[in-house]
C-alpha positions in Angstrom: 0.0 0.0 0.0 1.4 3.4 -1.0 -0.1 5.6 1.7 1.2 8.8 0.2 -0.6 8.1 -3.1 -3.8 7.6 -1.3 -3.4 10.9 0.6 -2.6 12.7 -2.7 -5.8 11.3 -4.3 -7.9 12.3 -1.3 -6.6 15.9 -1.4 -6.8 16.1 -5.2 -10.5 15.1 -5.1 -11.2 18.2 -3.0 -9.3 20.4 -5.5 -11.2 18.8 -8.4 -14.5 19.5 -6.8 -13.5 23.1 -6.0 -14.0 22.7 -2.2 -10.4 22.4 -0.9 -10.2 24.6 2.2 -7.4 27.0 2.7 -6.3 28.8 5.8 -6.3 32.6 5.7 -3.5 33.8 8.0 -4.8 36.9 9.8 -3.6 39.0 12.7 -6.4 40.4 14.9 -5.3 43.6 16.6 -6.9 44.6 19.9 -9.1 47.6 19.5 -9.3 47.4 15.7 -11.7 44.5 15.1 -13.3 43.8 12.6 -10.1 45.1 10.8 -7.1 42.7 10.7 -3.9 42.1 8.8 -3.8 39.3 6.2 -0.4 37.7 5.5 -0.3 36.5 1.9 1.5 33.2 1.0 4.3 35.4 -0.4 4.8 37.1 3.0 3.3 40.4 2.1 0.6 42.0 4.2 -2.8 43.6 3.4 -5.3 45.4 5.7 -8.6 43.5 5.6 -12.1 43.6 7.2 -13.3 40.3 8.7 -16.9 39.5 7.6 -17.1 35.8 8.6 -16.0 35.8 12.2 -18.1 34.4 15.0 -17.0 37.0 17.5 -20.5 38.4 16.9 -20.4 41.2 19.4 -16.7 42.1 19.5 -16.3 40.7 23.0 -12.9 39.2 22.2 -11.5 42.7 22.5 -13.7 44.1 25.3 -11.6 45.5 28.2 -13.8 43.8 30.8 -12.9 40.4 29.3 -9.2 41.2 28.8 -8.8 42.6 32.3 -10.4 39.5 33.8 -8.1 37.2 31.8 -5.0 39.2 32.6 -5.8 39.2 36.3 -6.4 35.4 36.3 -3.2 34.8 34.3 -1.1 36.6 36.8 -2.8 35.0 39.8 -3.1 31.4 38.5 -0.6 30.9 35.7 -1.1 29.6 32.2 -2.7 26.1 32.3 -5.2 24.4 34.6 -2.8 21.6 35.4 -5.2 18.7 34.9 -8.6 17.3 34.2 -11.5 18.6 36.2 -11.3 15.5 38.4 -7.5 15.8 38.9 -6.5 19.3 40.1 -8.1 21.0 37.1 -11.1 22.5 38.9 -10.5 26.1 40.1 -12.5 28.9 41.5 -12.6 30.4 37.9 -14.3 27.2 36.5 -16.9 27.2 39.3 -17.6 30.9 38.9 -18.2 30.4 35.2 -20.5 27.4 35.7 -22.5 29.5 38.2 -22.8 32.3 35.7 -24.0 29.9 33.0 -26.5 28.2 35.2 -27.9 31.6 36.2 -28.0 32.7 32.6 -30.4 29.9 31.6 -32.3 29.6 34.9 -31.0 26.1 35.5 -29.8 24.4 38.7 -26.3 23.7 37.2 -24.0 24.0 34.2 -21.1 21.9 33.1 -18.1 23.3 31.3 -16.3 21.6 28.3 -13.4 22.7 26.2 -15.8 23.4 23.3 -19.4 23.3 22.4 -18.6 20.5 19.9 -17.2 18.4 22.7 -20.2 19.3 24.9 -22.6 18.1 22.2 -20.6 15.0 21.3 -19.9 14.0 24.9 -23.4 14.6 26.3 -25.4 13.0 23.4 -23.1 9.9 23.3 -23.5 9.5 27.1 -27.2 9.9 27.6 -28.1 6.3 26.4 -25.8 5.0 29.2 -28.0 6.9 31.6 -31.3 6.0 30.0 -31.1 2.4 28.5 -33.2 2.0 25.4 -33.2 5.8 24.7 -34.5 6.8 21.3 -33.1 10.0 19.9 -35.0 12.2 17.5 -32.6 14.5 15.6 -33.3 17.3 13.2 -31.9 16.6 9.8 -29.9 19.8 9.8 -28.4 19.5 13.2 -24.7 20.5 13.6 -22.0 17.9 12.9 -21.2 17.7 16.6 -24.7 16.6 17.4 -24.8 14.2 14.6 -21.5 12.6 15.8 -22.8 12.4 19.4 -26.0 10.7 18.3 -24.1 8.4 15.9 -21.6 7.3 18.5 -24.0 6.4 21.3 -25.0 3.2 19.6 -28.6 3.6 20.5 -31.8 4.0 18.4 -32.1 7.2 16.4 -34.7 8.8 14.2 -34.0 11.7 11.8 -36.9 14.1 11.3 -37.1 16.5 8.3 -35.8 19.9 9.2 -38.2 21.9 11.4 -41.0 19.5 10.3 -43.0 19.1 13.5 -45.6 16.9 11.8 -42.9 14.4 10.7 -41.5 14.4 14.2 -44.9 13.6 15.6 -45.2 10.6 13.2 -41.9 9.3 14.4 -42.7 9.7 18.0 -46.1 8.1 17.6 -44.6 5.1 15.8 -42.3 4.1 18.7 -43.0 2.3 22.0 -44.7 4.8 24.4 -42.8 3.3 27.3 -39.3 3.9 25.7 -37.3 6.8 26.9 -37.0 9.6 24.3 -34.9 12.6 23.5 -35.6 15.3 20.9 -32.4 17.1 19.7 -32.5 20.3 17.7 -31.2 23.9 17.4 -32.5 27.4 18.1 -30.7 29.1 15.3 -29.4 27.0 12.4 -26.1 28.6 11.4 -26.1 28.0 7.6 -29.5 29.3 6.7 -30.1 31.4 9.8 -33.6 30.0 10.5 -35.1 29.3 13.9 -36.2 26.0 15.3 -39.9 25.6 16.3 -39.1 25.4 20.0 -42.6 25.8 21.5 -44.1 23.2 19.1 -41.3 20.7 19.9 -41.7 21.2 23.6 -45.4 20.5 23.2 -44.6 17.2 21.5 -42.1 16.4 24.2 -44.7 16.9 26.8 -47.3 14.8 24.9 -44.9 11.9 24.3 -42.9 12.1 27.5 -39.6 13.0 25.8 -36.6 15.0 27.1 -35.5 18.1 25.1 -32.0 19.0 24.1 -31.3 22.3 22.3 -28.2 23.8 20.8 -28.1 27.6 21.4 -24.6 28.1 20.1 -25.5 30.8 17.6 -27.9 32.5 20.0 -26.4 32.7 23.4 -25.3 36.3 24.2 -27.3 37.7 21.3 -31.0 36.9 22.0 -33.1 37.3 25.1 -33.1 40.1 27.7 -29.9 38.8 29.3 -28.4 36.9 26.4 -29.8 33.5 27.4 -30.7 32.7 23.7 -33.9 32.2 21.8 -35.3 30.0 24.6 -34.9 33.0 27.0 -36.3 35.4 24.4 -39.4 33.3 23.9 -39.7 32.4 27.6 -39.2 28.7 26.9 -35.9 27.9 28.7 -37.8 26.2 31.6 -39.3 23.7 29.1 -35.9 22.6 27.8 -34.1 19.8 29.8 -30.6 20.4 28.4 -29.3 23.6 26.8 -26.0 23.6 24.9 -24.0 26.8 24.4 -20.6 28.1 23.4 -18.2 30.7 24.9 -16.3 31.1 21.6 -18.8 33.1 19.6 -20.9 36.0 21.1 -18.8 35.7 24.3 -15.6 36.1 22.4 -13.4 33.6 24.3 -13.4 29.7 24.2 -15.2 26.7 25.6 -18.7 25.1 25.6 -21.2 23.9 28.1 -24.5 22.4 29.0 -27.0 23.8 31.4 -29.5 21.5 33.0 -30.7 20.1 36.3 -28.1 19.4 39.0 -28.7 15.7 38.6 -28.3 15.7 34.9 -25.0 17.7 35.0 -23.8 15.4 37.8 -24.6 12.3 35.7 -22.9 13.6 32.6 -19.9 14.7 34.7 -19.6 11.2 36.1 -20.1 9.2 32.9 -18.9 11.2 29.9 -15.4 10.3 28.7 -15.2 13.5 26.8 -15.5 15.4 30.1 -13.6 13.0 32.4 -10.4 12.6 30.3 -10.0 16.1 29.0 -7.8 18.7 30.5 -9.9 21.6 31.7 -9.8 25.1 30.2 -7.0 27.4 31.4 -8.1 29.6 34.4 -7.6 32.8 32.4 -10.0 31.6 29.7 -12.6 30.6 32.3 -12.2 34.0 33.9 -12.6 35.9 30.7 -15.6 33.9 29.7 -17.3 34.4 33.1 -16.7 38.2 32.8 -18.1 38.2 29.3 -21.3 36.3 30.3 -21.8 38.6 33.2 -21.3 41.7 31.1 -23.6 40.6 28.3 -26.4 40.0 30.8 -26.8 43.7 31.0 -25.8 44.7 27.4 -29.1 44.9 25.6 -28.0 47.9 23.6 -25.2 45.9 22.1 -27.6 43.1 21.1 -29.9 45.7 19.6 -27.0 47.2 17.6 -26.1 43.7 16.3 -29.6 43.1 15.0 -29.7 46.5 13.4 -26.5 45.9 11.6 -27.8 42.5 10.3 -31.0 44.1 9.1 -29.1 46.9 7.3 -26.8 44.5 5.5 -29.6 42.2 4.4 -31.6 45.2 3.1 -28.7 46.5 1.2 -27.8 43.1 -0.4 -31.5 42.5 -1.2 -31.5 45.8 -3.0 -28.9 44.3 -5.4 -31.1 41.4 -6.2 -28.7 38.9 -4.7 -30.1 35.4 -3.7 -30.1 36.1 0.1 -31.7 33.8 2.7 -33.4 35.9 5.4 -35.2 34.2 8.2 -35.0 37.1 10.6 -31.8 36.1 12.4 -28.3 37.7 12.4 -27.0 35.2 9.8 -26.6 36.6 6.3 -26.1 33.8 3.7 -25.8 34.7 0.0 -26.3 31.6 -2.1 -23.8 31.1 -5.0 -24.7 27.4 -5.7 -21.3 26.4 -7.2 -18.1 25.6 -5.2 -15.7 27.0 -7.8 -17.6 30.3 -8.1 -17.9 30.5 -4.3 -14.2 30.1 -3.9 -13.5 32.6 -6.7 -15.8 35.2 -5.2 -14.1 34.7 -1.8 -10.6 35.1 -3.3 -11.5 38.2 -5.3 -13.2 39.9 -2.3 -10.1 39.3 -0.3 -7.4 40.2 -2.8 -9.2 43.1 -4.6 -11.3 44.6 -1.9 -9.7 43.5 1.4 -12.9 41.7 2.5 -12.5 38.4 4.1 -15.5 36.0 3.9 -14.8 32.3 3.8 -16.6 30.1 1.2 -19.0 27.6 2.7 -19.1 24.3 0.7 -20.1 20.7 1.0 -20.3 18.9 3.5 -21.1 21.9 5.7 -24.0 22.7 3.3 -25.6 20.5 0.7 -24.1 20.5 -2.8 -25.7 23.2 -5.0 -26.2 25.5 -2.0 -22.6 26.7 -1.7 -22.6 30.2 -0.2 -20.9 33.2 1.3 -22.0 33.7 4.9 -21.6 37.2 6.3 -21.7 37.8 10.0 -22.2 41.5 10.7 -21.4 42.9 14.1 -22.0 46.1 16.0 -18.4 47.2 15.0 -19.1 46.8 11.3 -19.9 50.5 10.6 -21.4 52.2 7.6 -18.1 52.4 5.8 -17.5 48.7 6.1 -21.1 47.9 4.9 -20.8 50.3 1.9 -17.5 48.7 0.9 -18.9 45.2 1.1 -22.1 46.1 -0.8 -20.2 47.8 -3.6 -17.8 44.9 -3.9 -20.5 42.3 -4.1 -22.3 44.4 -6.7 -19.2 44.6 -8.9 -18.1 41.0 -8.4 -21.5 39.4 -8.9 -21.7 41.0 -12.3 -18.1 40.2 -13.1 -18.6 36.5 -12.4 -21.7 36.5 -14.6 -23.8 35.0 -11.8 -27.6 35.2 -12.2 -29.3 37.5 -9.8 -32.0 35.0 -9.1 -35.1 35.5 -7.1 -34.4 35.8 -3.4 -33.8 32.4 -1.8 -35.9 33.2 1.2 
């Protein structure tokens, strides 16, 4: 077996399909976000504006967060020194978990190194706690949820995206006595649409199912204190397990679940993805706790974020671009071809200093390749004008059809 040839073939396949992913080397500079410096492959530098980042509210440069991290770094050093069970639980981790439990109105929260790990570890562990568990998973759930459901080895049912009637059919067809779990998201990050939370909770009540929601693209940005769409719609109390991230709106790193004290204790005790992973550095936990606390009282920042998203969508719609708009902060422009998507991304970066990463299969289905823009409160009128003018010029240049709006 020539392993090198196999690797070459696998990588070449991605190039041939136009979906080979490249890293864009950027240097974020404190106080200048969303502006950054791009280092080209030849070593030269170019000033750019980041339009695809997940630091939705600019909290990665907020002085409150930076001060908390610096204070913890000086006080506690760099790393945590171990897993949570072996010397890796500090006052900073406990403080963060308390902030998160309070954010969602739950008894407890459990911190992981990422929301991906939180989803994977929790969903793959639940069948150990509830033998015979049947998991009902939305067809467009994030890869981390899919992986967790797949790895648990139990029964699973996939319901059509946001199709409550199909979910009902699947629930009704199974043994009424079997334990059940419905797994879905509040904001789906590729199209920016919302899950039918209330309707799913009604079904869960009717069929005696637990509920698990991923609020990764909503925490910090929706609800009066940033508790997500479940808080905004006064539904958090009807959700058994809430998953969230600290690496997007909160601008730091890490993931978590918030649930009952018993649920968190059981996951803590049985999930290998929690037990055998070194805990987050104290400075990271301190910064995240400060960010969560700060955003609980920062409704003005959330309002500014939504306003910027509405402005950008309105401007892009005015160009006749195929934009999906479900009322969230996600701004996807459908290109529909991986080669064109990559070409547009490259030209935006090189010619206009606008950085937006192409989104291709398998992140989205083939034929729905897109550019996904993530406006923030620090993307001002000048940045929006420049982006709109660039998209207008390049869409025509690439001879792409200005189809009817996709949504």
